[in-house]
N, C-alpha and C positions, 0 to 999 in steps of 0.2 A: 504494500500500500504506500504509494508515494503521492503526496499532496500536490506536487508541482511537476512530477516526472511524467514520462510517457511509458506506457506499458508495451511489452512485446506481444506479438501475436500468439495465439494459443499454440502451445507446444514448442515455441521457439526458445532456444537456450543460447543466449548471447555468449560469445567467447570470453576468455579471461581479460581481454582488453576493453570490454564494454564498460562505459562509465557507470559508476554506482550513484553519481550525483548528476543527473541529467539536467539539460537546459530547461528553463521554465517553459511551460506549455499551457495551452488554454485549459481551463477547469473542465473536468469531466462531468457529464450529465449524471443526474441521479440514477443510481443503480449501476453505474460503471465504476464505482470506487467510493472514495470518501465524499460526503456532502460538500458542495462547492465552498461553503464557508469554513469547513473544518481546518483546511490548510492555513488560512489566515489566523484562525483562533489559536492553533498550535504555535504559530510564529509569535503571536503576541504573548501567549503564555510562556513560551521559552524565553522571550526577551525579558519579561517581568521577573521570571524566576532567576534568570541570570543576574539581573540587577541586584535582587535581594541576596543572591548567593555571593556576589562580589562584595556587597556590603558586609555580610556575615564573615567572609574570609578576611576582609580588611580589619574588622574588629578582632578577629582571631589573631591577626598579626600584632595588633595593638596589645592584646592580652599577652602574647608571647614576649613582646617587647617589654612590657611591664615586669613580667617574671624574670626576664634576662637582666633588666636594669637593676632590680632589687636583689636578685639572688645569683646572677651570673651562671656559670657552668660549675656548680659546686655540689657538695654533699646534700645541701638543702634542696636544690633544684632536682637532683637525682631522686631524692625521696618523694618529692611531689610527682615526678614523672612515673615513678613506680605506681603510686596511687592513681595517676592519670590513666593507667592501663584499664581500670574498671570502667570509667565512662567511655573510654576509647573503644573498648570491646562492646560495651552495652549499646553505643551509638550504632555500630555496624550491625549488631544482632537485632536490635529493637527499633531502629529508626531507618537506617539507610538501606539495608539489604533484607534481613530476615523477615521483619514484620511486613515490609512492602511486598516482598516476593510471595508471602503467604496471603495477605489480605487484599491487595489490589485486585488480583483475579477473583477472589471471593466476593468482594463488594461489587466488582464489575458485573459478575453473574447475577448477584442479588438485584442490582439496578436494572439489568435487562429483564429479569422476571417481574420486577415491579412495573416496568413499562409495558410488558406484554399483558400483564393482568389488567392494567388500566385500559389498554387498547381493546382487550377482549370484553371488558365491561361496558364499553361505550355503546350506547344505543340499546342496552338491555334494561329490562325492568329491574329496578333496585328494590329489594325487599329488606326492610329493616329487621336485623336478626334479634333473637332473644338473648338471654344471658350467655349462651354458649356459642353465639354466632359472631365472634369478633372479626373485624377486618383482618385479612392476612397480608402483612407487609413483609416481604422477604428481608428488607434491610433491617427493620426492627427486630425480626426474629434472629438475624445473624448477630446483632449487637447484644440482644438478651442472652443468647447462647454462649457468647465468647467473652464479653467485657468483664462481667463479674468474676468469672473463673480466672481470667488473666490477672485481674487486680489481686486476688488472693494469692495466686502463684508467685507473682512478682514481689509482693509484700514479704512472703516467706523467704524468697531468695535474698532480698535486701537484708533481712534480719540475720540470716545465716552468714552472710558476708561480713556484717558488722562483728558478729561473734567470732568468726574465724579469720579476722584480718591478720593476726600474727602468722598463722600458717600460710596464708596467701602470699604475704610479703616474702616469707622464707622460700616459697616455691619460685616466685617470680625473680627474685634477686638474692640468691644465697650468698653472694659475695659482699653484701653491704656490711660495713664494720659495725654500725649502730642502726638497727632497723626500727627503733621506737618512733622516730619522726615519720617514717613511711607508714607505719601502722596507724598512727593518728590520722594522717591524711587519707588513708584508705577507708577508714571508718566514716569519715566525712563524705567521701565521694560515693560510698556504697548506696546512698539513697537514689542514685541515678538508675539503679536496676528497676525501681518502681516508676520513677518519673519519666525515664526515657521510654519505657514500655507503653505508658499511656500516651506519650507524645507520638510514638510511632503508630499506634493504633489510630489516633485521630488523623495523622498525616495520610495513612493508607486510605481511610474512608473518604477524606476530602479529595485526594487525587483521583480516586475512582469516579467521584462526582464531577471531576474536571474543575476543582477549586484548588488552584496551585499557589496562590499568594500566601495564605496562612502557613502552610507547610514550609514554604521557602523562607519565611521570616523567623522560624524558630531559632536558628543559630544567631540571628541578630540579638534576640532577647537573651539567649544563653550567654553570649560573650559580654553583653552589657552587665549582666549579673556578676560574672567573674571579675571583670575589670573594676567595677564599682567597689566590690568587697575587698579586692586586693589593695586598691589605692587607699581605702578607708582604714583598713585594719592591719596592713603589713607591719607597721611599727609595733603593734601590740602582740599579734599572733605569729608573726613571721610568715613562713610559707604555708602555714595552716590557714591563713586568710584566703589564699587562692583556692584551697580545697573546699573551704566553706562557700566560696563564690560559685564553685561548681554545683553544689547542692542548691543554692538559691537560683542560679541561672536555669537549672533544669525544671524548677517549679514555674518559672516565667515562660518556659516553652509550652507547658500545658495551657496556661492562661491565654497565651497568644492565639490558640486554636479553639478554645472551648466555646466562645459565642457562635462561631460559624458551625461547629459540629452540632451544637444544640439545635440550630435551624435545620440542619440536614436530618437529624434524628430527634425530633421534639420529644420532650419528656412526657407531655400529656398525650394519652392514647386517644385516637380519633373515635368518634361515635361509632359503636359497633354496627356493622352492616355487612351484607354479602350480596354477591351477584348470583342468584339462583342457588346452587348448592354451595356448601361451605368449602372453601379452598383448603387444600392440604398444606402442611408446613413446607415452606419452600426455601428455607435458609440453606445455602451451600454447605456441604459437610467439610469439616476440618479435623479429620481424624489423624491418628498417629502415622498412618501411611503417607499422608501429605506433609505433616509437620517434620518428621524425622529427616528426610533428605535435605530440606531447607536448612534446618538447624545444623546438621553436620557440615554442610557446605560453608555456612557463615562462620561457624566456629573454626573450621580448618583454615579459612581465609585469615581470620583475625589471629590465629595461632602463629602466623608468621611474625607478628609483632612480639608475641611472647617469646619466641625463639631469639629474636634480636635482643630483647631486653635481658634475657637469661645470659646470652653470650657476652653482652656488653658489661654486665655486672662484674665480670672477671677482669675487666680492663681498668686503667687508672680512672680516678674521679673525673667526672665531666664527660665521659664517653657516651653515656646514655643521653645526656643533654645535647651533645653534638649530633647524634643520630636523630633525635627528636626534631630539633630545629631544621636540619637538612631535609628531613622527610616532609615536614609540614609545608615548607616553602616549595619544594620540588613537586609536590602533588597538587598544587593549585591548578595547573593546566588540566590535570586529569579530572579534578572536581568540576571545573567549568565545562569540560567536554561532556561529562555524563549528565549535565542538566538537560541536554537534548533527549537522552534516553529516559530520563525521569518523567518528562512531560509526555512522551509518546508511549510509555509503558501501558497506561490504561487503554490506549487505542489498540495496541497489539493484543492485549488481553481480551478485549471485546471481539476483535476479529477472530482470534482463536476460539472463543466461546461460540461464535456463530459459524465456525467451520470454514472461514474465508482464509485459507492458507496462502493463497497467492497475494492477497492484500497484505497479510502479515510479512511475507517474504520481502516485498517491495519496501515496506516501512523499515524493516530491520536493516536491509542493505543500505538504505539511505542514511539511517542513523549511524551505522558503522563508518560510512564515508565522512559524514560531518564530524563525528567525534574524533576520528583518526586525524583529520586535518587540524582540528583545534589542538589536540594534545601533542602532535608532532611539531607544530609551530612553537608551542610552549616549551617543548623539549629543547629546541634549538636555542631559545633565549636562555634557558637554564645552563646549557652547556657552555655558551659563550660568555655569560656575564654572572656566573655564580658568585665570585668574590665581591663584585660590586653590589649585587643584590643583598648579600648578607651584611656587608659593611653599612649600607644605607639603612637596613631594617633593624639591625641588632647591636652594632658596635658602639656602645655607650655604657657608662657605669661600670658594673663588674664584668661585662662582656668585652674582652680586649681583642687586640689584633690577632693574637695567636688562636683565640677561639674562632675568629672569622676565617682564618686560613684553614683550620681543621674542618669546620662546618662546610665551607665552600667545596673542599675536596670531596667530602662525603656526598654532598648534594649532586655533584657531577656524576658520581657513580650511580646514585639513585635514579638519575634522569634516564639512564639506559633501560630501566624497567618501566618507564611511564606508559609506553604504548601497551605493554602487557597488562598493567593495572587497568587502563582504560578498556581494553578488550574484555577482560574478565568481568568488569562491571556491566558492559554493554551486552555481552553474550549471555550472561547468566539470566537476565530478565526474560528473554524469549523461552528459555528452557522451562521456566516456572509459570509462563503466562497462561497455560491451559488449565492450571489448577489440578493437574493429575500428577501423581508421584513420579519422580524421575531421579535416579541415583547417579547419573553420569556426571553432573557438575561436582558432586561430592567426591567422586572418584578422581576427577581431574584436579580438584583443589588439593586432595590428599596427596596425589602424586607430586604436585608442585611443592607441598610442604616437606615431603621427604627430600626433594632436591635442595630446598632451602636449608634444611637442617644438616644434611650431609656436607653441602658446600660450606656452610657456616663453620662447622667444626674443622673442616680442612683448611679454611682460609683465615680464620680469626687469629690464630696464634702468630702467623707470619705477617699479616697485613692489618691487623687491628680492626678499627671501625670500617675501613675501606673493604675489608674482606666480608664483613657482615652485610654491607650494602650490595656488594657483588652477588652474594648468595641470594639476597632478596630479589634482585633483577633476574637471576637465572630461574628461580623457583616460580615467580609469577609469569614469566614468559613461557615456561613449560605448560602451565595451566592454560594460558591464553591459546596456545597452539592446539591443545587437546580440545578445548571448547569450540574453537573454530572448525576443526575437523569433524566434531561430533554433532554440531547443531543441524547441519544440512541433512543428515541421515536419520535424525531422531525426532526432530520437532518441526522446525521451519526449513523448507528446502532452499536455503540460500545458495548462491553460487560461490562456494568457498574459494575456488581457484581465482575467480575474478576479484573477490575481496582481498585475498593475499597479494595478488598482482598489483592492485591499486595501492594498498598500504606499503608495499615495497618501494614503489616510486616515491610516495610521500616521505618515507623514511630516508631515501637518498637525498631528497631536497632538504630534509631536516638536518642531516649530518653536514651537508655543505654549508648551510646557513649557520649552524653552530660553530663550525670550524672558522668561518669568516669572522664571527663575533669574537671567538677566542683570540684570534690574531689581532683584531683591531681594538679590543677593549683596553689594553694597557696604553694605547697611544694617547688617551685622554686621561690625565692624572686625577681629575675630580671624579669621584664615583657617581655622583648624581648626573653630571653631564655625560659621562661615559655610558651610563645606563640609558639615558634619554636618547643618545645617538644610536644605541643598539636597538631601541624600539622601532627605529626606521630601517636600520641596516639589515637586521635579521629577517623581518618579513619580506623585504625587497629581494634578498638573495633566495629566500625560500620560494617565493613566487616565480622568479626567473628560472631557478633550477628546476622547479616542478614543470614549468612550461617546456624547458629544454628536454626533460625526460618524458614529455607528453602525458603528464598526469591528467586523466580525464576530469578529476574533481577540480583541479585548478584551472584547466582549460575552460570548463563550463562556467566559471566565474566571470570570464571575459565576454560570454555570449550577450548578456544584456547591454554591456558597454558597446559592443560592436553593433548591435541592433539600433541603439540610440544614435550612434554615429552615422549609420547608413540612413536612418530616418531623417536625421538633420540635414543630410546632403540632398 
């Protein structure tokens, strides 16, 4: 399903050089694909989501700058980052991946059934039911069947984590000389197990309803809470103030979405009525067979971070902090690229629920092309200007020039795995879009975790944090390759060879642009001016190299310009 693309004729299978991001075409008529206004809606939703995501990421950088300024790369910052593992893993499991992969398809199916029931009841005689004839709303049934149980489960998990914080810290970072500060911070951040779960539940429901702004704004509220608490209390509580800010910010995430969620699922039950016979319960099932593959996939993915922290705890103080800062900044292009897939995931889920596999294929291929272009352009900037980026963002207070050099070096190594991270995020969504159990993503992620662990143990002793970052890139790239190979044969029949061919050309353009930036960055001594110049140099080299390599995605960007030029003549 491509909102601006052209479809191939029935049975035609374009070759590997066919563009995945076609030139704009006239909107299709109803019945031939997406409704005419859906493409423009998705574009507006993606743009608004991107703006809020950039704002949240910017506040995240301010948060990291505040922590770096007050605590540097020290034992205190390492203790906080050990505790940060809890919300970091909870965010992936309960907001970004796990809850979304489970509930967006479920709510999409419930909304489809709600719409079908409303359509079926149109024009029929409405008979007011008696006490047992309540209106059957699939969305309300889904919420009633899942939200209370989820609340109890997450509350118990948070309580267990608070009680077991010393054991958790001992497992995550056995090399810490004094774990007491990390234990205190872990107990403060443990509340996110509950609050992130509710946040993720609300986000999945609203995205299925195509309400994207409140879910996109949650990290703005989250980081505001952390920054405010850190600035207000760091002199009194030390790094514990940042951990308390995590707890406060996570509550603000819920409050950001609550009003809109209540409009989506009102608390008051409508007047009981029925259309003829009483409707059967229509809430989509969410049994163990559906839950287990998603949970195993997400836990395996986040376990890469656990492996990194475990290995880094054996290195000198500050190693965990260098890894954290490098990873946070390097992954910004990946986060932005996945906003496209976040907005279109409900569209893919509804297409799969309706059995429209060709529409799903076109949508997924287009998403991969757009996401790949964004993340590889960002990779080039990171490769070329890592020292300047870190110096501008963090080099102040307790974070000195040696910290900048170490973090920038690690960030360049992390950048080699950005495409893999992007593809794992983009490809995992179609696997789970049908709402049926599939174990292949968990297998692919588990294989990548084995690669990360083995390479980490082999490289850390000799190369330190650079070896850990290299292991991360190798592991996630292995997972991405397996998912790309498996998607077309298992769920959505994408043209895997065409996708790989297209991404290969974009990767070549990215390497050329990154090399140009790396060579030119030292020519301008001021880091701000150097970075500003790089924001023009790197995209220009990326575009020109991509055109020289005949990248279909970059070539298609020039089509509207060429058309306007010809029309002007």
